[in-house]
Structures are given as structure tokens and as C-alpha cells.
All heavy atoms as a GROMACS GRO file, in nm:
protein
  620
    1MET      N    1   7.463  15.175  10.567
    1MET     CA    2   7.382  15.300  10.588
    1MET      C    3   7.445  15.407  10.500
    1MET      O    4   7.553  15.412  10.466
    1MET     CB    5   7.418  15.331  10.745
    1MET     CG    6   7.353  15.453  10.790
    1MET     SD    7   7.381  15.488  10.963
    1MET     CE    8   7.356  15.339  11.041
    2LYS      N    9   7.347  15.500  10.470
    2LYS     CA   10   7.382  15.617  10.383
    2LYS      C   11   7.365  15.737  10.469
    2LYS      O   12   7.271  15.755  10.543
    2LYS     CB   13   7.276  15.617  10.260
    2LYS     CG   14   7.306  15.723  10.163
    2LYS     CD   15   7.201  15.716  10.055
    2LYS     CE   16   7.217  15.585   9.975
    2LYS     NZ   17   7.129  15.581   9.854
    3ALA      N   18   7.453  15.832  10.440
    3ALA     CA   19   7.443  15.964  10.509
    3ALA      C   20   7.429  16.073  10.396
    3ALA      O   21   7.502  16.070  10.304
    3ALA     CB   22   7.574  15.999  10.588
    4ILE      N   23   7.321  16.144  10.417
    4ILE     CA   24   7.298  16.248  10.315
    4ILE      C   25   7.326  16.381  10.382
    4ILE      O   26   7.260  16.421  10.483
    4ILE     CB   27   7.149  16.248  10.262
    4ILE    CG1   28   7.124  16.112  10.207
    4ILE    CG2   29   7.125  16.361  10.170
    4ILE    CD1   30   6.979  16.083  10.167
    5VAL      N   31   7.427  16.454  10.331
    5VAL     CA   32   7.473  16.578  10.388
    5VAL      C   33   7.435  16.696  10.298
    5VAL      O   34   7.461  16.692  10.184
    5VAL     CB   35   7.626  16.583  10.405
    5VAL    CG1   36   7.661  16.714  10.471
    5VAL    CG2   37   7.663  16.463  10.503
    6ASN      N   38   7.361  16.784  10.347
    6ASN     CA   39   7.317  16.904  10.270
    6ASN      C   40   7.394  17.029  10.332
    6ASN      O   41   7.379  17.046  10.443
    6ASN     CB   42   7.157  16.934  10.279
    6ASN     CG   43   7.092  16.821  10.203
    6ASN    OD1   44   7.100  16.810  10.079
    6ASN    ND2   45   7.006  16.751  10.268
    7VAL      N   46   7.464  17.098  10.238
    7VAL     CA   47   7.544  17.207  10.282
    7VAL      C   48   7.491  17.338  10.204
    7VAL      O   49   7.467  17.331  10.084
    7VAL     CB   50   7.691  17.191  10.250
    7VAL    CG1   51   7.778  17.304  10.288
    7VAL    CG2   52   7.741  17.056  10.310
    8GLY      N   53   7.478  17.448  10.274
    8GLY     CA   54   7.436  17.565  10.213
    8GLY      C   55   7.489  17.684  10.285
    8GLY      O   56   7.526  17.673  10.405
    9LEU      N   57   7.487  17.796  10.222
    9LEU     CA   58   7.531  17.923  10.283
    9LEU      C   59   7.438  17.956  10.394
    9LEU      O   60   7.329  17.948  10.387
    9LEU     CB   61   7.540  18.033  10.175
    9LEU     CG   62   7.648  18.008  10.069
    9LEU    CD1   63   7.626  18.118   9.963
    9LEU    CD2   64   7.793  18.020  10.126
   10LYS      N   65   7.504  18.015  10.500
   10LYS     CA   66   7.427  18.068  10.611
   10LYS      C   67   7.347  18.190  10.564
   10LYS      O   68   7.382  18.259  10.469
   10LYS     CB   69   7.521  18.110  10.726
   10LYS     CG   70   7.584  17.991  10.790
   10LYS     CD   71   7.678  18.041  10.910
   10LYS     CE   72   7.738  17.922  10.976
   10LYS     NZ   73   7.822  17.954  11.087
   11GLN      N   74   7.232  18.212  10.635
   11GLN     CA   75   7.153  18.331  10.598
   11GLN      C   76   7.244  18.456  10.625
   11GLN      O   77   7.323  18.469  10.716
   11GLN     CB   78   7.034  18.339  10.695
   11GLN     CG   79   6.927  18.242  10.674
   11GLN     CD   80   6.864  18.263  10.532
   11GLN    OE1   81   6.848  18.374  10.489
   11GLN    NE2   82   6.826  18.156  10.468
   12GLY      N   83   7.236  18.550  10.533
   12GLY     CA   84   7.306  18.670  10.542
   12GLY      C   85   7.441  18.663  10.456
   12GLY      O   86   7.501  18.764  10.439
   13VAL      N   87   7.477  18.544  10.415
   13VAL     CA   88   7.599  18.534  10.326
   13VAL      C   89   7.554  18.550  10.195
   13VAL      O   90   7.453  18.486  10.137
   13VAL     CB   91   7.668  18.405  10.354
   13VAL    CG1   92   7.786  18.386  10.248
   13VAL    CG2   93   7.725  18.386  10.498
   14LEU      N   94   7.613  18.635  10.111
   14LEU     CA   95   7.577  18.665   9.980
   14LEU      C   96   7.594  18.541   9.883
   14LEU      O   97   7.694  18.469   9.893
   14LEU     CB   98   7.662  18.775   9.915
   14LEU     CG   99   7.630  18.812   9.769
   14LEU    CD1  100   7.490  18.866   9.755
   14LEU    CD2  101   7.733  18.914   9.715
   15ASP      N  102   7.488  18.495   9.822
   15ASP     CA  103   7.484  18.384   9.739
   15ASP      C  104   7.482  18.420   9.584
   15ASP      O  105   7.375  18.442   9.526
   15ASP     CB  106   7.364  18.296   9.770
   15ASP     CG  107   7.355  18.172   9.694
   15ASP    OD1  108   7.435  18.148   9.598
   15ASP    OD2  109   7.272  18.081   9.734
   16ASP      N  110   7.605  18.443   9.532
   16ASP     CA  111   7.609  18.493   9.388
   16ASP      C  112   7.550  18.398   9.298
   16ASP      O  113   7.470  18.449   9.204
   16ASP     CB  114   7.752  18.512   9.348
   16ASP     CG  115   7.817  18.640   9.422
   16ASP    OD1  116   7.747  18.727   9.465
   16ASP    OD2  117   7.947  18.636   9.437
   17GLN      N  118   7.570  18.273   9.317
   17GLN     CA  119   7.509  18.174   9.228
   17GLN      C  120   7.354  18.168   9.229
   17GLN      O  121   7.284  18.163   9.140
   17GLN     CB  122   7.565  18.031   9.249
   17GLN     CG  123   7.533  17.926   9.147
   17GLN     CD  124   7.600  17.798   9.177
   17GLN    OE1  125   7.654  17.770   9.281
   17GLN    NE2  126   7.601  17.707   9.080
   18GLY      N  127   7.306  18.186   9.357
   18GLY     CA  128   7.162  18.189   9.375
   18GLY      C  129   7.111  18.308   9.311
   18GLY      O  130   6.994  18.305   9.249
   19LYS      N  131   7.178  18.424   9.324
   19LYS     CA  132   7.126  18.548   9.264
   19LYS      C  133   7.120  18.534   9.111
   19LYS      O  134   7.027  18.583   9.044
   19LYS     CB  135   7.211  18.664   9.307
   19LYS     CG  136   7.196  18.698   9.445
   19LYS     CD  137   7.069  18.763   9.484
   19LYS     CE  138   7.061  18.799   9.625
   19LYS     NZ  139   6.923  18.811   9.681
   20ALA      N  140   7.221  18.470   9.047
   20ALA     CA  141   7.233  18.457   8.906
   20ALA      C  142   7.117  18.361   8.857
   20ALA      O  143   7.056  18.393   8.751
   20ALA     CB  144   7.372  18.397   8.874
   21ILE      N  145   7.090  18.257   8.924
   21ILE     CA  146   6.977  18.173   8.892
   21ILE      C  147   6.844  18.238   8.903
   21ILE      O  148   6.756  18.236   8.816
   21ILE     CB  149   6.981  18.042   8.971
   21ILE    CG1  150   7.102  17.953   8.944
   21ILE    CG2  151   6.857  17.964   8.956
   21ILE    CD1  152   7.132  17.842   9.032
   22HIS      N  153   6.838  18.318   9.022
   22HIS     CA  154   6.712  18.390   9.038
   22HIS      C  155   6.681  18.495   8.909
   22HIS      O  156   6.577  18.505   8.859
   22HIS     CB  157   6.717  18.469   9.172
   22HIS     CG  158   6.590  18.536   9.203
   22HIS    ND1  159   6.575  18.681   9.214
   22HIS    CD2  160   6.456  18.492   9.222
   22HIS    CE1  161   6.452  18.708   9.243
   22HIS    NE2  162   6.384  18.603   9.253
   23HIS      N  163   6.792  18.560   8.876
   23HIS     CA  164   6.779  18.659   8.764
   23HIS      C  165   6.748  18.585   8.639
   23HIS      O  166   6.658  18.626   8.564
   23HIS     CB  167   6.912  18.728   8.747
   23HIS     CG  168   6.914  18.824   8.632
   23HIS    ND1  169   6.840  18.943   8.634
   23HIS    CD2  170   6.969  18.813   8.505
   23HIS    CE1  171   6.864  18.999   8.512
   23HIS    NE2  172   6.940  18.925   8.442
   24ALA      N  173   6.804  18.474   8.610
   24ALA     CA  174   6.790  18.394   8.493
   24ALA      C  175   6.638  18.334   8.482
   24ALA      O  176   6.575  18.348   8.381
   24ALA     CB  177   6.886  18.277   8.479
   25LEU      N  178   6.592  18.298   8.600
   25LEU     CA  179   6.460  18.241   8.611
   25LEU      C  180   6.356  18.358   8.579
   25LEU      O  181   6.254  18.342   8.506
   25LEU     CB  182   6.419  18.182   8.744
   25LEU     CG  183   6.493  18.046   8.768
   25LEU    CD1  184   6.469  18.006   8.909
   25LEU    CD2  185   6.438  17.942   8.668
   26GLY      N  186   6.389  18.479   8.630
   26GLY     CA  187   6.306  18.596   8.602
   26GLY      C  188   6.296  18.622   8.445
   26GLY      O  189   6.193  18.660   8.400
   27THR      N  190   6.417  18.611   8.382
   27THR     CA  191   6.415  18.639   8.240
   27THR      C  192   6.338  18.532   8.155
   27THR      O  193   6.295  18.554   8.043
   27THR     CB  194   6.562  18.647   8.179
   27THR    OG1  195   6.629  18.534   8.200
   27THR    CG2  196   6.634  18.767   8.241
   28LEU      N  197   6.328  18.412   8.221
   28LEU     CA  198   6.254  18.309   8.156
   28LEU      C  199   6.106  18.306   8.186
   28LEU      O  200   6.028  18.216   8.146
   28LEU     CB  201   6.309  18.169   8.201
   28LEU     CG  202   6.450  18.140   8.152
   28LEU    CD1  203   6.506  18.008   8.215
   28LEU    CD2  204   6.459  18.124   8.001
   29GLY      N  205   6.063  18.416   8.252
   29GLY     CA  206   5.917  18.427   8.283
   29GLY      C  207   5.867  18.378   8.418
   29GLY      O  208   5.748  18.371   8.442
   30PHE      N  209   5.961  18.344   8.504
   30PHE     CA  210   5.924  18.291   8.641
   30PHE      C  211   5.937  18.401   8.753
   30PHE      O  212   5.935  18.360   8.872
   30PHE     CB  213   6.011  18.171   8.673
   30PHE     CG  214   5.988  18.055   8.581
   30PHE    CD1  215   6.086  18.024   8.494
   30PHE    CD2  216   5.875  17.981   8.587
   30PHE    CE1  217   6.069  17.917   8.395
   30PHE    CE2  218   5.858  17.873   8.498
   30PHE     CZ  219   5.952  17.844   8.401
   31LYS      N  220   5.953  18.523   8.719
   31LYS     CA  221   5.979  18.632   8.813
   31LYS      C  222   5.865  18.637   8.916
   31LYS      O  223   5.901  18.658   9.039
   31LYS     CB  224   5.995  18.758   8.734
   31LYS     CG  225   6.026  18.874   8.831
   31LYS     CD  226   6.052  19.010   8.743
   31LYS     CE  227   6.107  19.118   8.833
   31LYS     NZ  228   6.145  19.235   8.763
   32GLU      N  229   5.747  18.615   8.879
   32GLU     CA  230   5.634  18.629   8.979
   32GLU      C  231   5.625  18.507   9.070
   32GLU      O  232   5.584  18.520   9.177
   32GLU     CB  233   5.499  18.653   8.903
   32GLU     CG  234   5.490  18.783   8.832
   32GLU     CD  235   5.516  18.907   8.913
   32GLU    OE1  236   5.472  18.918   9.022
   32GLU    OE2  237   5.590  18.998   8.863
   33LEU      N  238   5.676  18.399   9.022
   33LEU     CA  239   5.661  18.270   9.102
   33LEU      C  240   5.786  18.257   9.193
   33LEU      O  241   5.762  18.196   9.313
   33LEU     CB  242   5.662  18.154   9.001
   33LEU     CG  243   5.659  18.014   9.064
   33LEU    CD1  244   5.530  17.996   9.144
   33LEU    CD2  245   5.664  17.915   8.954
   34VAL      N  246   5.896  18.287   9.161
   34VAL     CA  247   6.018  18.260   9.239
   34VAL      C  248   6.057  18.385   9.324
   34VAL      O  249   6.104  18.481   9.264
   34VAL     CB  250   6.142  18.206   9.157
   34VAL    CG1  251   6.259  18.180   9.239
   34VAL    CG2  252   6.095  18.089   9.068
   35GLN      N  253   6.049  18.372   9.449
   35GLN     CA  254   6.077  18.488   9.537
   35GLN      C  255   6.228  18.492   9.561
   35GLN      O  256   6.283  18.606   9.564
   35GLN     CB  257   6.010  18.476   9.662
   35GLN     CG  258   6.025  18.590   9.757
   35GLN     CD  259   5.940  18.579   9.888
   35GLN    OE1  260   5.864  18.485   9.900
   35GLN    NE2  261   5.944  18.680   9.971
   36ASP      N  262   6.300  18.390   9.584
   36ASP     CA  263   6.439  18.389   9.608
   36ASP      C  264   6.499  18.247   9.576
   36ASP      O  265   6.425  18.158   9.574
   36ASP     CB  266   6.466  18.416   9.758
   36ASP     CG  267   6.610  18.454   9.791
   36ASP    OD1  268   6.685  18.485   9.698
   36ASP    OD2  269   6.655  18.436   9.906
   37VAL      N  270   6.632  18.247   9.558
   37VAL     CA  271   6.707  18.124   9.525
   37VAL      C  272   6.830  18.112   9.614
   37VAL      O  273   6.902  18.218   9.621
   37VAL     CB  274   6.743  18.111   9.378
   37VAL    CG1  275   6.822  17.983   9.348
   37VAL    CG2  276   6.620  18.122   9.287
   38ARG      N  277   6.844  18.005   9.674
   38ARG     CA  278   6.979  17.974   9.753
   38ARG      C  279   7.029  17.844   9.689
   38ARG      O  280   6.956  17.754   9.683
   38ARG     CB  281   6.946  17.971   9.896
   38ARG     CG  282   6.878  18.086   9.970
   38ARG     CD  283   6.972  18.201   9.983
   38ARG     NE  284   7.072  18.177  10.089
   38ARG     CZ  285   7.167  18.262  10.115
   38ARG    NH1  286   7.170  18.371  10.056
   38ARG    NH2  287   7.252  18.229  10.216
   39VAL      N  288   7.157  17.840   9.668
   39VAL     CA  289   7.219  17.726   9.607
   39VAL      C  290   7.305  17.656   9.715
   39VAL      O  291   7.374  17.727   9.794
   39VAL     CB  292   7.306  17.769   9.491
   39VAL    CG1  293   7.381  17.650   9.435
   39VAL    CG2  294   7.222  17.826   9.381
   40GLY      N  295   7.296  17.526   9.719
   40GLY     CA  296   7.378  17.456   9.810
   40GLY      C  297   7.429  17.328   9.736
   40GLY      O  298   7.428  17.315   9.617
   41LYS      N  299   7.478  17.232   9.817
   41LYS     CA  300   7.521  17.103   9.761
   41LYS      C  301   7.483  16.994   9.852
   41LYS      O  302   7.460  17.007   9.968
   41LYS     CB  303   7.683  17.102   9.747
   41LYS     CG  304   7.757  17.124   9.879
   41LYS     CD  305   7.907  17.150   9.859
   41LYS     CE  306   7.971  17.188   9.983
   41LYS     NZ  307   8.110  17.224   9.968
   42GLN      N  308   7.470  16.871   9.781
   42GLN     CA  309   7.431  16.756   9.856
   42GLN      C  310   7.544  16.654   9.840
   42GLN      O  311   7.583  16.637   9.733
   42GLN     CB  312   7.299  16.698   9.810
   42GLN     CG  313   7.253  16.587   9.878
   42GLN     CD  314   7.112  16.534   9.838
   42GLN    OE1  315   7.104  16.468   9.735
   42GLN    NE2  316   7.012  16.559   9.920
   43ILE      N  317   7.588  16.599   9.944
   43ILE     CA  318   7.690  16.494   9.950
   43ILE      C  319   7.626  16.370  10.006
   43ILE      O  320   7.581  16.367  10.116
   43ILE     CB  321   7.814  16.540  10.032
   43ILE    CG1  322   7.866  16.675   9.976
   43ILE    CG2  323   7.924  16.438  10.020
   43ILE    CD1  324   7.957  16.751  10.079
   44ILE      N  325   7.639  16.255   9.933
   44ILE     CA  326   7.584  16.137   9.970
   44ILE      C  327   7.701  16.033  10.002
   44ILE      O  328   7.789  16.013   9.916
   44ILE     CB  329   7.494  16.076   9.866
   44ILE    CG1  330   7.379  16.180   9.844
   44ILE    CG2  331   7.441  15.936   9.912
   44ILE    CD1  332   7.289  16.130   9.729
   45LEU      N  333   7.702  15.987  10.126
   45LEU     CA  334   7.812  15.900  10.165
   45LEU      C  335   7.760  15.759  10.202
   45LEU      O  336   7.659  15.746  10.267
   45LEU     CB  337   7.875  15.954  10.299
   45LEU     CG  338   7.927  16.094  10.289
   45LEU    CD1  339   7.955  16.147  10.438
   45LEU    CD2  340   8.052  16.101  10.208
   46GLU      N  341   7.815  15.656  10.140
   46GLU     CA  342   7.783  15.510  10.177
   46GLU      C  343   7.873  15.473  10.297
   46GLU      O  344   7.998  15.484  10.272
   46GLU     CB  345   7.802  15.424  10.056
   46GLU     CG  346   7.710  15.454   9.937
   46GLU     CD  347   7.564  15.402   9.970
   46GLU    OE1  348   7.548  15.324  10.058
   46GLU    OE2  349   7.474  15.453   9.896
   47LEU      N  350   7.822  15.442  10.405
   47LEU     CA  351   7.891  15.409  10.524
   47LEU      C  352   7.897  15.264  10.561
   47LEU      O  353   7.802  15.202  10.535
   47LEU     CB  354   7.837  15.491  10.641
   47LEU     CG  355   7.825  15.646  10.628
   47LEU    CD1  356   7.752  15.700  10.740
   47LEU    CD2  357   7.960  15.714  10.603
   48ASN      N  358   8.008  15.228  10.615
   48ASN     CA  359   8.019  15.084  10.665
   48ASN      C  360   7.988  15.098  10.816
   48ASN      O  361   8.082  15.082  10.901
   48ASN     CB  362   8.153  15.024  10.648
   48ASN     CG  363   8.178  14.998  10.499
   48ASN    OD1  364   8.093  14.961  10.430
   48ASN    ND2  365   8.299  15.027  10.456
   49SER      N  366   7.872  15.122  10.858
   49SER     CA  367   7.837  15.136  10.988
   49SER      C  368   7.680  15.089  11.014
   49SER      O  369   7.609  15.121  10.927
   49SER     CB  370   7.853  15.282  11.043
   49SER     OG  371   7.813  15.294  11.177
   50THR      N  372   7.658  15.042  11.125
   50THR     CA  373   7.512  15.008  11.152
   50THR      C  374   7.464  15.079  11.277
   50THR      O  375   7.348  15.076  11.319
   50THR     CB  376   7.498  14.847  11.183
   50THR    OG1  377   7.594  14.813  11.287
   50THR    CG2  378   7.527  14.771  11.058
   51ASN      N  379   7.556  15.157  11.340
   51ASN     CA  380   7.522  15.233  11.461
   51ASN      C  381   7.502  15.382  11.421
   51ASN      O  382   7.593  15.452  11.382
   51ASN     CB  383   7.638  15.216  11.560
   51ASN     CG  384   7.606  15.289  11.693
   51ASN    OD1  385   7.575  15.407  11.691
   51ASN    ND2  386   7.625  15.218  11.810
   52LYS      N  387   7.380  15.425  11.426
   52LYS     CA  388   7.344  15.554  11.386
   52LYS      C  389   7.414  15.658  11.472
   52LYS      O  390   7.458  15.769  11.417
   52LYS     CB  391   7.195  15.580  11.392
   52LYS     CG  392   7.123  15.519  11.264
   52LYS     CD  393   6.979  15.566  11.262
   52LYS     CE  394   6.918  15.532  11.127
   52LYS     NZ  395   6.786  15.583  11.110
   53GLU      N  396   7.429  15.639  11.595
   53GLU     CA  397   7.483  15.743  11.685
   53GLU      C  398   7.632  15.757  11.649
   53GLU      O  399   7.685  15.876  11.636
   53GLU     CB  400   7.466  15.693  11.832
   53GLU     CG  401   7.504  15.813  11.929
   53GLU     CD  402   7.472  15.766  12.075
   53GLU    OE1  403   7.343  15.737  12.097
   53GLU    OE2  404   7.555  15.758  12.150
   54ASP      N  405   7.712  15.647  11.630
   54ASP     CA  406   7.850  15.661  11.593
   54ASP      C  407   7.858  15.717  11.451
   54ASP      O  408   7.950  15.796  11.429
   54ASP     CB  409   7.914  15.522  11.592
   54ASP     CG  410   7.932  15.460  11.737
   54ASP    OD1  411   7.910  15.544  11.833
   54ASP    OD2  412   7.950  15.337  11.750
   55ALA      N  413   7.773  15.675  11.358
   55ALA     CA  414   7.777  15.741  11.221
   55ALA      C  415   7.756  15.879  11.219
   55ALA      O  416   7.832  15.958  11.154
   55ALA     CB  417   7.689  15.657  11.125
   56ASN      N  418   7.662  15.923  11.304
   56ASN     CA  419   7.631  16.063  11.303
   56ASN      C  420   7.750  16.145  11.361
   56ASN      O  421   7.784  16.256  11.309
   56ASN     CB  422   7.503  16.095  11.388
   56ASN     CG  423   7.468  16.244  11.379
   56ASN    OD1  424   7.425  16.289  11.266
   56ASN    ND2  425   7.463  16.312  11.489
   57ALA      N  426   7.813  16.093  11.458
   57ALA     CA  427   7.932  16.159  11.521
   57ALA      C  428   8.046  16.162  11.415
   57ALA      O  429   8.110  16.270  11.405
   57ALA     CB  430   7.977  16.084  11.642
   58GLU      N  431   8.068  16.059  11.344
   58GLU     CA  432   8.177  16.057  11.248
   58GLU      C  433   8.149  16.158  11.128
   58GLU      O  434   8.234  16.225  11.087
   58GLU     CB  435   8.206  15.914  11.193
   58GLU     CG  436   8.255  15.824  11.299
   58GLU     CD  437   8.399  15.862  11.350
   58GLU    OE1  438   8.474  15.917  11.255
   58GLU    OE2  439   8.426  15.859  11.472
   59VAL      N  440   8.025  16.154  11.083
   59VAL     CA  441   7.989  16.247  10.965
   59VAL      C  442   7.992  16.388  11.017
   59VAL      O  443   8.034  16.468  10.934
   59VAL     CB  444   7.855  16.201  10.907
   59VAL    CG1  445   7.808  16.305  10.801
   59VAL    CG2  446   7.855  16.057  10.848
   60THR      N  447   7.950  16.413  11.136
   60THR     CA  448   7.970  16.549  11.183
   60THR      C  449   8.108  16.602  11.183
   60THR      O  450   8.143  16.705  11.147
   60THR     CB  451   7.904  16.552  11.333
   60THR    OG1  452   7.768  16.525  11.332
   60THR    CG2  453   7.928  16.698  11.390
   61LYS      N  454   8.199  16.500  11.224
   61LYS     CA  455   8.342  16.542  11.219
   61LYS      C  456   8.385  16.566  11.078
   61LYS      O  457   8.462  16.662  11.052
   61LYS     CB  458   8.423  16.430  11.290
   61LYS     CG  459   8.569  16.461  11.294
   61LYS     CD  460   8.643  16.360  11.387
   61LYS     CE  461   8.800  16.379  11.389
   61LYS     NZ  462   8.849  16.513  11.358
   62MET      N  463   8.341  16.488  10.984
   62MET     CA  464   8.370  16.509  10.836
   62MET      C  465   8.327  16.640  10.793
   62MET      O  466   8.393  16.715  10.726
   62MET     CB  467   8.312  16.398  10.749
   62MET     CG  468   8.364  16.262  10.772
   62MET     SD  469   8.261  16.150  10.666
   62MET     CE  470   8.296  15.990  10.740
   63CYS      N  471   8.203  16.676  10.835
   63CYS     CA  472   8.153  16.817  10.795
   63CYS      C  473   8.232  16.928  10.859
   63CYS      O  474   8.267  17.022  10.787
   63CYS     CB  475   8.006  16.822  10.841
   63CYS     SG  476   7.882  16.718  10.754
   64GLU      N  477   8.266  16.906  10.990
   64GLU     CA  478   8.344  17.016  11.047
   64GLU      C  479   8.486  17.032  10.998
   64GLU      O  480   8.538  17.138  10.981
   64GLU     CB  481   8.350  16.989  11.198
   64GLU     CG  482   8.216  16.993  11.270
   64GLU     CD  483   8.156  17.134  11.285
   64GLU    OE1  484   8.236  17.226  11.298
   64GLU    OE2  485   8.036  17.142  11.276
   65ASP      N  486   8.548  16.916  10.955
   65ASP     CA  487   8.683  16.921  10.910
   65ASP      C  488   8.700  16.936  10.764
   65ASP      O  489   8.806  16.986  10.720
   65ASP     CB  490   8.756  16.777  10.943
   65ASP     CG  491   8.775  16.765  11.094
   65ASP    OD1  492   8.751  16.856  11.175
   65ASP    OD2  493   8.808  16.642  11.129
   66LEU      N  494   8.604  16.904  10.681
   66LEU     CA  495   8.619  16.899  10.536
   66LEU      C  496   8.498  16.951  10.456
   66LEU      O  497   8.513  17.028  10.362
   66LEU     CB  498   8.665  16.767  10.487
   66LEU     CG  499   8.681  16.751  10.330
   66LEU    CD1  500   8.804  16.835  10.283
   66LEU    CD2  501   8.702  16.602  10.305
   67LEU      N  502   8.381  16.889  10.482
   67LEU     CA  503   8.274  16.897  10.384
   67LEU      C  504   8.206  17.031  10.388
   67LEU      O  505   8.137  17.073  10.282
   67LEU     CB  506   8.171  16.793  10.417
   67LEU     CG  507   8.225  16.645  10.412
   67LEU    CD1  508   8.114  16.547  10.438
   67LEU    CD2  509   8.283  16.613  10.262
   68ALA      N  510   8.216  17.109  10.497
   68ALA     CA  511   8.149  17.232  10.501
   68ALA      C  512   8.242  17.345  10.555
   68ALA      O  513   8.333  17.312  10.638
   68ALA     CB  514   8.030  17.230  10.597
   69ASN      N  515   8.240  17.454  10.505
   69ASN     CA  516   8.309  17.568  10.558
   69ASN      C  517   8.217  17.639  10.665
   69ASN      O  518   8.126  17.720  10.636
   69ASN     CB  519   8.353  17.671  10.456
   69ASN     CG  520   8.418  17.797  10.512
   69ASN    OD1  521   8.428  17.816  10.625
   69ASN    ND2  522   8.475  17.874  10.418
   70THR      N  523   8.228  17.596  10.790
   70THR     CA  524   8.141  17.633  10.896
   70THR      C  525   8.143  17.780  10.929
   70THR      O  526   8.057  17.824  11.005
   70THR     CB  527   8.158  17.546  11.024
   70THR    OG1  528   8.301  17.564  11.063
   70THR    CG2  529   8.142  17.407  10.990
   71VAL      N  530   8.235  17.856  10.869
   71VAL     CA  531   8.237  17.998  10.894
   71VAL      C  532   8.125  18.063  10.811
   71VAL      O  533   8.053  18.153  10.860
   71VAL     CB  534   8.370  18.067  10.846
   71VAL    CG1  535   8.365  18.214  10.849
   71VAL    CG2  536   8.488  18.013  10.934
   72ILE      N  537   8.092  18.014  10.695
   72ILE     CA  538   7.986  18.068  10.607
   72ILE      C  539   7.873  17.970  10.561
   72ILE      O  540   7.789  18.013  10.512
   72ILE     CB  541   8.046  18.126  10.479
   72ILE    CG1  542   8.121  18.021  10.398
   72ILE    CG2  543   8.145  18.243  10.510
   72ILE    CD1  544   8.162  18.063  10.262
   73GLU      N  545   7.891  17.838  10.600
   73GLU     CA  546   7.799  17.746  10.568
   73GLU      C  547   7.735  17.664  10.684
   73GLU      O  548   7.805  17.640  10.784
   73GLU     CB  549   7.852  17.632  10.467
   73GLU     CG  550   7.908  17.691  10.333
   73GLU     CD  551   7.978  17.600  10.251
   73GLU    OE1  552   8.056  17.513  10.306
   73GLU    OE2  553   7.959  17.599  10.129
   74ASP      N  554   7.606  17.628  10.664
   74ASP     CA  555   7.538  17.540  10.758
   74ASP      C  556   7.522  17.403  10.692
   74ASP      O  557   7.538  17.399  10.568
   74ASP     CB  558   7.396  17.584  10.783
   74ASP     CG  559   7.397  17.713  10.880
   74ASP    OD1  560   7.478  17.723  10.965
   74ASP    OD2  561   7.304  17.796  10.854
   75TYR      N  562   7.514  17.299  10.769
   75TYR     CA  563   7.491  17.164  10.711
   75TYR      C  564   7.396  17.090  10.793
   75TYR      O  565   7.368  17.118  10.915
   75TYR     CB  566   7.624  17.095  10.698
   75TYR     CG  567   7.690  17.056  10.834
   75TYR    CD1  568   7.651  16.950  10.901
   75TYR    CD2  569   7.778  17.144  10.895
   75TYR    CE1  570   7.713  16.924  11.031
   75TYR    CE2  571   7.836  17.120  11.013
   75TYR     CZ  572   7.808  17.005  11.081
   75TYR     OH  573   7.860  16.979  11.200
   76THR      N  574   7.326  16.999  10.728
   76THR     CA  575   7.240  16.900  10.794
   76THR      C  576   7.280  16.759  10.755
   76THR      O  577   7.331  16.737  10.638
   76THR     CB  578   7.088  16.918  10.757
   76THR    OG1  579   7.074  16.899  10.618
   76THR    CG2  580   7.039  17.054  10.797
   77ILE      N  581   7.257  16.663  10.843
   77ILE     CA  582   7.292  16.525  10.819
   77ILE      C  583   7.161  16.443  10.831
   77ILE      O  584   7.096  16.457  10.931
   77ILE     CB  585   7.394  16.479  10.917
   77ILE    CG1  586   7.528  16.558  10.913
   77ILE    CG2  587   7.423  16.328  10.895
   77ILE    CD1  588   7.626  16.534  11.018
   78GLU      N  589   7.144  16.361  10.730
   78GLU     CA  590   7.032  16.266  10.734
   78GLU      C  591   7.094  16.118  10.717
   78GLU      O  592   7.160  16.097  10.617
   78GLU     CB  593   6.932  16.290  10.632
   78GLU     CG  594   6.813  16.195  10.627
   78GLU     CD  595   6.717  16.216  10.512
   78GLU    OE1  596   6.736  16.313  10.434
   78GLU    OE2  597   6.620  16.141  10.497
   79LEU      N  598   7.064  16.039  10.812
   79LEU     CA  599   7.107  15.897  10.807
   79LEU      C  600   6.996  15.812  10.761
   79LEU      O  601   6.884  15.809  10.808
   79LEU     CB  602   7.168  15.852  10.937
   79LEU     CG  603   7.286  15.927  10.990
   79LEU    CD1  604   7.326  15.889  11.134
   79LEU    CD2  605   7.411  15.912  10.894
   80VAL      N  606   7.028  15.724  10.664
   80VAL     CA  607   6.917  15.638  10.597
   80VAL      C  608   6.977  15.494  10.591
   80VAL      O  609   7.089  15.472  10.558
   80VAL     CB  610   6.890  15.681  10.456
   80VAL    CG1  611   6.784  15.590  10.396
   80VAL    CG2  612   6.848  15.828  10.451
   81ASP      N  613   6.893  15.404  10.646
   81ASP     CA  614   6.931  15.266  10.648
   81ASP      C  615   6.934  15.207  10.511
   81ASP      O  616   6.871  15.234  10.425
   81ASP     CB  617   6.837  15.175  10.734
   81ASP     CG  618   6.855  15.213  10.881
   81ASP    OD1  619   6.974  15.234  10.923
   81ASP    OD2  620   6.762  15.212  10.954
   0.00000   0.00000   0.00000
């Protein structure tokens, strides 16, 4: 089973990297097309588990303990067979 974890800054937290990309896209001629940019990260975990409920609980613990800074970041978990 694979766990796909997407981590991104919470709404209201300043995203310097997103702002820089938004500015750069504007200078490349995409100013009218791109309204905003938020940057996050994706972490893909190959798991030795067949039980989705147990896997979700373990990956949630990983996110809370290490993968995300829950003070400023949100995360989502997708489990794929």
C-alpha cells in the first residue's frame, strides 16, 4: 500500500516561496492567468500494511510527529492499494 501525504501552509500563513513564484510567473506573461500560488510538498510512503485503517492511523502519527509542522501546516493523507 502507498500513502500519499500532501503538506501545505495553512491559510493565513505567509508563503514566501509561493509569492516569489507568483511574481516570476507574472514577469513571464502569466499575470492575468494566475491569481495566487501556494507551495507545498508531497511525501510518498511505501507501506508494509494491508489494513487501511491501521495504515491511516500510523501515517497520521507520522504527520503529527515529523512530516508536518501542524502549527503552520495542514496535511492530507491518501492511501492507494
